N, C-alpha and C positions, 0 to 999 in steps of 0.2 A: 389640749386639743389628742387627739388620740395618736402617737408614734405610727402606729401601724398604715395609719392612711397617708403616710409620706414613703413610705417604704414600696419602691414602685420593684423592686428586686425581685422575679417569681424563686417560689421557697421550694415548690416540688420539683423532682430528679427528674430526671430521663432528658427528651431531647431540649426541650425551652429553655431548660438549666445550661446544660450544654452550649447553645446559642450565647444565654444571657453571660455565662464566664468567659464565651471567644468572642463576642461582640465587638472588639476592637477590630480584630482580625479580619470577620464579615464585613464588616463597612470599609474596607480595602480591596474586599471582592469584587464590591457593587457593580463598579464603573466597568472592570473585565463583564461581568455576567453579561452587565447591558450590552456591552457593544460586541457580546458572545451571542448572545439572544436576537439581538438587531440585524447584524449580515450572516445568522449560521440558521437560527430555530425560527426565526417570522419567515424568511424566505420559504422553508422548506414548506411551510405550513399554509405557507401563501399557494405554494405549487400544490401540494393534497387535495384545496378546496380549488382551483383552476383544472385539476387533472378531471375534475366533475362536468367541466362546460367544454363546449366545445369556441374554443377563444383562438381570434387570431394576432393576439395583440394590441389590438387596436379601438376596431370598432364592432365586432362581433361577439358577442359573451353569450351562449344560449344555453342552458340547464341542460344536462343528457344524461346524468346521473351516472353510471354505469359503462357506458357507453362505448368509450374511450379503451377501457380495462378489457370489453368483449371482444373488439377490435383487435388490441395487443394481443389477445392469446390466440386469434387466426393471422397475425404480422408474422410473413415468410423471414422477414427480416429481422423481426426481433429475435425468431429460433436463431437464427444463422450465428447473432450480433451479440445473446448470453452463453449457445454452444462454442464462440470464439473465445468468449473473453473466461469461459471457463479452462477449456484448454491452457489459455496462455497464466491462468493462474497456477493451475495445476504444475504446472513447467518452472513458474518464477516459484511457485511455493519450495518444490525440491531445492533448486538453483541456491535458494536463501536460508534454508536447512542444512546444506553442507559445504558448496566451498566459502563463504562468508565465514561460516563456524570453524573450519581448519587455517582458513591465513586469521583468523585471529588466535586461533592457537598456538601456530607458530610462532606468531608477533611474538606474544604472550614469553613462550618458553626461552626467549633470545636470549642470555646472560648480560651479552653487551646490552649494556643502555643507550651508547649513541645511537649502534645498529636499531635499537629497537625501535628509539625515536625517530630514526628518518624512515624505517619502516611505515611508522602510525601518519608522520606526515603526509607518506608518497600515496597510503590507504583513503586519508580522507581529501588529500584537493579533489579526485573527483567530484564529490557534495559541490564543490563551489559555482561548478561548469552548468547553466544552464539545458535543462532539458533539448531545447531546440536547437541549438548549437550538437550536442549529440546525436541529435535527427540527422540535421542537416549532412553531416559529417558521415553519418551511414548511406546516407542517400546517394552521396558521391561514390562509398565503397562499392553500393549495390550497382553504379551507372552500368550501362552496355558495355561497348568495349571499350571506355573509356574510366571504367572503374576499376579500382585499386585490385580489386578479387578479379576481376577477369582477367586483365593485367598480367597479374602473379601467377596465374594459371598457364597462361602462355609464355611466361618468362622456366617456368617449371616444365614444359613442354609437355601440361594438360589441357592445351586450349581444347580437345572434343567435350572436356568438361565445362565448360564457356555458358553461363546459364543468365537468362533474361531472370532476374532471382526476383523483382518483385512484380516481371508482368505472366508470370508462369501462376495457374491459380494451386497447384500441388507445392510450388517455395512459397510463395507473398507470404501467407501468415506467419512461416517460419521465418519466415527473413525479417518481421517485426520482431517476433519474439528474440530475435539473438542481438536486438539492437542493448549494446551498455555490457554485448561482452569483455571479458572475461569475469565477472559478476563478483570478483570479490573484494573489490570496493565497494563502498557507501554506509548507510546507516543498518544494517543489518550485520555486519562489521562493527560497528562502534557500538551497537547493542553489546553483541558477546563479548565484548574485549574489558567491557564495563563490569560485565558479569565476573567475567575472570578476574578482571583484578581487586575485586569485592569478597574473593577466598580467603580466608585468615591463612599467611604462611604457616602458621602449626602445619596445616593439615597436610601440605607438600614434605614437610621436613619429617613429620612422621611417616610418612607414605613409602620416604628416599629409605629411611633407618627399616623401615619393613621388607626394604627389596622391591614395591611395587614395581610393576615395569611402563613405560609409556602409556601404552594401549589402555592397561585397567587403570591409568591416574584419569585417565580420559572418559571413563565408562562409569569408573564410581564415584569419583570426586567433582571433575570438572563439570560435568552433561549432568549430574541430578543438583547441582545446585547455578546451573546457568538455565534451569525450566522458567524462569519466569521473566526471561530475556526473549527465553524460545515465543514464549505464548504472543510477547508483544509484538514479534516480526510476525508470528503466525497471522496474526490480526492488521497489521500493517503491511504486510505484504499481500493481501486480499483484497482491502482497500483499495490501495495502487493500483494494484491489476483492474480490479474490475470497474476503476474510472479510465483506465489507459484510451488518450486521447492523440498526443501530437504527433505520435510515431504512426497510427494509421492514416489518419489526417495526411500530415504531410509525405509520408510514401508510397501511399497508394488510392487514398480519399475513399476505401473503403473497398477498393478494387481489386485484382479484377473481377467485373461484375460485383458480387454483395463478398465477397470470400473472405476479405479483410475487418466486413463492417466489425463497430462494436457498439455494447449501447451508448459513451457515450458520444460518437459519434454519429449514431443514429438521431441522439434528443438534439444533437446540433444539426443534423439535416433537419429532421422535421419542422422545428423551430423557428429557425434563421431560411432555408430555403423553399419550406413550403407553408412557410405561416401558420404552422401547428401545433402552437403554444402551451393547449388543453391537452393533445394529446403524446407531446411532448415531456411534458409532466408528471402524465400516467405511467411514463418508462420510465420518468428517473425513481419516482415512486415505489411503484415494483421492484428496481434496484438496488433502493434502498433497506427495503421488506428483506430480499436475499440475503445483504449483508448482515441484518440486524441477525436473520437465523442461523447464515457462519457463525457471529460473533457470540450469542451465546453458547450454539454445542461448544466452541472454544474454552468459553470459560468454567464451562461444567463439565470438559474433560479432558480439557489440556492442567498436567497438575500445575501449583506453584513453586521455587526452588526448596527444595529440601535443606532441613536445618541438619548440622552433621556436627555434634558436640565434641 
């Protein structure tokens, strides 16, 4: 019998050859891919389909085509929600591209290993604090006459600046944005620090011999070699900012009026308070589409880390 009949290994090059070569590794990935598909991709495709229906989540499920999207374009709450989330995203991007990076550079340049490790732990610990605990803490800080901020203003003789931080439309959104101050700890700090630790010590030794100053070292060596981390921080920050829910829900519930409403909060409100799951799904799909576009733009125009030989 022809021996070639028993040879099931693909002989052609390209994709199938690589898949066959690493088939064992891909088999180990199958459970993770199935789990990811069942809890991430399947719900999204279901939401996309249901966005084409007038669906109340129970017994009404009438096909209306693009009706939900037509209503979405005329919904004042949606316009305000996306305007708010763009403001939150812009501020968060500016913060995450500066303060955590500065903190990571300062910690990285400390030569005392014990002090450096102590500071690393100090910047990492906030990651284990649940977001809801942080939001509740800030609600106490912003409280009226008994809030810590207003009490502190009284203490230093600036009682005239006392304010209803969450009740005033002019300050409510900024009060939500400031949750998490001073913004130096967290995942961006870890990403920047990992990028700095991946830079060869030889580069720093050569720069020191050449008499390169601290600012020039940052601008010419550290910053270009952290480009991949910067790109990742940009994408993660946008995704997190667009999905912000806990702070506006707990602190203001979208108020006063609709001044602090966000897309995630509007989705929750339409789905669980008004049983308009189809319309809520259309808002989610729109948010997903905007995030995809922004992610593609970042991937295209933000460079990866440079290589310095």
